[in-house]
C-alpha positions, -999 to 999 in steps of 0.1 A, spaced: 92 -625 378 127 -621 391 159 -621 370 169 -653 388 136 -670 377 141 -658 341 177 -671 342 165 -705 355 140 -707 327 165 -696 301 191 -722 313 165 -749 309 155 -736 274 190 -736 260 201 -769 275 194 -802 259 191 -810 223 203 -783 198 178 -759 184 159 -752 163 132 -778 167 108 -785 139 75 -804 142 73 -831 116 37 -841 111 28 -869 87 6 -856 59 19 -820 64 57 -821 63 62 -856 51 40 -884 35 48 -914 56 62 -924 90 58 -912 125 52 -877 138 83 -864 155 104 -834 163 135 -828 140 163 -810 157 193 -789 148 184 -778 113 165 -747 100 138 -763 80 121 -796 73 138 -799 38 172 -801 55 166 -836 68 198 -850 52 220 -823 68 249 -840 87 246 -814 115 210 -826 122 205 -837 158 186 -866 171 149 -868 165 125 -866 194 95 -888 196 65 -884 219 47 -916 230 14 -899 234 -3 -866 230 -18 -848 200 -3 -833 169 -10 -799 185 11 -810 216 40 -819 194 38 -786 175 37 -767 209 66 -786 223 87 -782 192 81 -745 190 87 -739 227 124 -744 220 124 -712 200 95 -694 216 107 -694 252 141 -676 245 121 -650 225 97 -645 253 125 -641 279 142 -616 257 109 -596 253 103 -597 291 138 -584 297 133 -556 271 100 -546 287 115 -546 322 141 -521 310 115 -496 298 
């Protein structure tokens, strides 16, 4: 993978809604309401934080899909950093 390709992936990963993204799953993180991705706060208990971003709702998919998508916002930058670190070795 070229540095240009990594840069393109990195640009996509840091654009859009502010990180971190947290999967909010009914029955796990809250007791009623929809499953969604909470954005811009560090943990699910911070839901009243005025810095919180807009929630992201999926119209289909599984709970596992929602968890994967939410975590990708943090995972992809970490993977890019690790690829760059390994390339320097």
